[in-house]
C-alpha positions in Angstrom: -33.7 -5.1 -1.4 -35.1 -1.7 -2.1 -35.6 -1.1 1.6 -32.2 -2.5 2.6 -29.4 -0.4 1.3 -26.8 -2.3 3.4 -27.5 -5.3 1.2 -25.8 -3.4 -1.6 -22.9 -2.3 0.4 -19.6 -3.6 -1.1 -18.5 -5.2 2.3 -21.8 -7.0 2.7 -21.8 -8.1 -0.9 -18.2 -9.5 -0.7 -18.7 -11.3 2.6 -22.0 -12.6 1.7 -20.6 -14.2 -1.5 -17.8 -15.7 0.6 -20.2 -17.2 3.0 -22.5 -18.6 0.2 -19.5 -20.0 -1.7 -18.1 -21.7 1.3 -21.5 -23.2 2.3 -22.0 -24.3 -1.3 -18.6 -26.0 -1.4 -19.1 -28.0 1.7 -22.3 -30.2 1.7 -21.8 -30.7 5.5 -22.4 -27.1 6.2 -25.3 -26.5 8.6 -27.7 -23.5 8.9 -26.8 -21.6 12.0 -30.4 -21.0 12.7 -32.1 -24.5 12.2 -29.0 -26.8 12.2 -29.9 -28.5 9.0 -27.7 -29.1 6.0 -29.1 -27.9 2.6 -29.9 -31.5 1.6 -31.9 -31.9 4.8 -33.7 -28.7 4.2 -34.5 -29.6 0.6 -36.8 -32.4 2.0 -39.3 -29.7 3.0 -38.2 -26.7 1.1 -36.8 -28.0 -2.3 -35.9 -24.5 -3.6 -33.9 -23.4 -0.6 -30.5 -22.0 -1.2 -27.5 -20.7 1.1 -27.6 -17.1 2.1 -25.7 -15.0 4.4 -28.0 -14.4 7.4 -27.6 -11.9 10.2 -26.6 -13.5 13.4 -28.9 -11.0 15.3 -31.9 -10.2 13.3 -31.9 -6.5 12.5 -28.4 -5.9 13.8 -26.0 -5.1 10.9 -23.0 -5.1 13.2 -23.5 -8.6 14.6 -22.0 -10.6 11.8 -23.2 -13.0 9.1 -23.3 -16.8 8.7 -24.6 -19.4 6.3 -28.4 -19.7 6.6 -30.9 -21.5 4.4 -33.0 -19.1 2.4 -36.4 -20.6 3.3 -37.8 -20.8 6.0 -34.9 -19.4 8.0 -33.5 -16.3 6.4 -36.7 -15.1 4.7 -38.8 -15.8 7.8 -36.3 -13.8 10.0 -36.4 -10.9 7.6 -40.3 -11.0 7.4 -40.5 -11.1 11.3 -38.2 -8.0 11.5 -40.0 -6.1 8.7 -43.4 -6.7 10.2 -42.2 -5.8 13.8 -40.8 -2.5 12.3 -44.0 -1.8 10.4 -45.9 -2.1 13.6 -43.5 -0.1 15.7 -41.6 -2.9 17.5 -38.0 -2.5 16.4 -37.0 -6.1 16.6 -40.2 -7.9 17.2 -39.1 -9.1 20.6 
């Protein structure tokens, strides 16, 4: 999180917690990116957790939704970071 100061912003922290808490409370919640429940994701990624993922990678204003930590949210973050490192803002 050192390079992502918006992840420490109070609005992001509060909204992210609400999204994670709601997803954890409802076992039928599906990841907006892959469409799997956490139980389904655990078949291949047993340590996955719910996170608040950006609806548009790299766009802080596009909103957040429940997203499994691995491979969805961590993979999206890696793609954006790698693209930024190589001069392509969103990796598109």
